[in-house]
C-alpha positions as CSV (number, residue, x, y, z in Angstrom):
1,X,-8.6,8.7,-19.3
2,X,-7.1,11.9,-17.8
3,X,-5.0,14.3,-19.8
4,X,-1.2,14.2,-19.9
5,X,0.9,16.8,-18.1
6,X,4.5,17.4,-19.1
7,X,7.0,16.3,-20.2
8,X,9.1,17.0,-17.2
9,X,12.9,16.4,-17.1
10,X,14.5,14.3,-14.3
11,X,16.8,16.4,-12.2
12,X,20.5,15.5,-11.7
13,X,19.4,13.6,-8.6
14,X,16.8,11.6,-10.6
15,X,13.9,13.6,-9.1
16,X,10.8,14.6,-10.9
17,X,8.1,17.1,-9.8
18,X,4.4,16.4,-9.4
19,X,2.5,19.0,-11.4
20,X,0.4,21.3,-9.1
21,X,-2.9,20.4,-10.9
22,X,-2.3,16.7,-10.2
23,X,-1.1,17.3,-6.6
24,X,-4.3,19.3,-6.0
25,X,-6.5,16.7,-7.6
26,X,-5.0,13.9,-5.5
27,X,-4.8,16.1,-2.3
28,X,-1.0,15.7,-2.1
29,X,0.9,17.9,0.2
30,X,4.5,18.5,1.1
31,X,5.8,15.6,3.2
32,X,3.3,13.1,1.9
33,X,5.0,9.7,1.3
34,X,4.6,7.9,-2.1
35,X,5.3,4.5,-3.6
36,X,6.5,4.0,-7.1
37,X,6.1,0.8,-9.1
38,X,6.1,-0.4,-12.7
39,X,2.5,-1.1,-13.8
40,X,1.5,-4.7,-14.0
41,X,-0.9,-3.9,-16.9
42,X,1.4,-1.6,-18.8
43,X,5.1,-2.5,-18.2
44,X,6.3,0.8,-19.7
45,X,4.3,2.9,-17.2
46,X,5.4,4.0,-13.8
47,X,2.6,4.3,-11.1
48,X,2.9,6.7,-8.2
49,X,0.7,5.6,-5.2
50,X,0.2,7.6,-2.0
51,X,1.5,5.6,1.0
52,X,-1.9,6.1,2.7
53,X,-3.6,4.0,0.1
54,X,-0.9,1.2,0.2
55,X,-1.0,1.1,4.0
56,X,-4.9,1.0,4.0
57,X,-4.9,-1.9,1.5
58,X,-2.1,-3.8,3.3
59,X,-3.9,-3.5,6.7
60,X,-7.2,-4.6,5.1
61,X,-5.4,-7.7,3.9
62,X,-3.9,-8.4,7.3
63,X,-7.4,-8.1,8.9
64,X,-8.8,-10.5,6.3
65,X,-6.1,-13.0,7.0
66,X,-6.6,-12.8,10.8
67,X,-10.4,-13.3,10.3
68,X,-9.7,-16.4,8.3
69,X,-7.6,-18.0,11.0
70,X,-9.3,-20.1,13.8
71,X,-10.0,-17.9,16.9
72,X,-8.7,-20.5,19.3
73,X,-7.1,-24.0,19.4
74,X,-7.6,-26.7,22.0
75,X,-4.5,-27.6,23.9
76,X,-3.8,-30.6,26.0
77,X,-1.1,-30.4,28.7
78,X,1.1,-33.3,29.9
79,X,-1.7,-34.3,32.4
80,X,-4.4,-34.6,29.7
81,X,-6.1,-31.4,30.9
82,X,-7.7,-29.5,28.0
83,X,-7.6,-25.7,27.7
84,X,-8.1,-23.2,24.9
85,X,-5.1,-21.5,23.4
86,X,-6.4,-17.9,23.7
């Protein structure tokens, strides 16, 4: 487990700063987008996740779902003519 940094006070706008050591370790830079969530494993813990990781995992899930779907379906028109639904 990594060491703790802080404590850091919330600003009047409910903002908190990311310590420089952690930002460097995670390669975070100004303008990076982040997601916040309450941990599933530790309900009293807030997790901060770079958007790049969330998007990569989400797109991987979409690719897996598309791969699980049939590639084409057979269609029959009003005249009984069959074709593929590609």
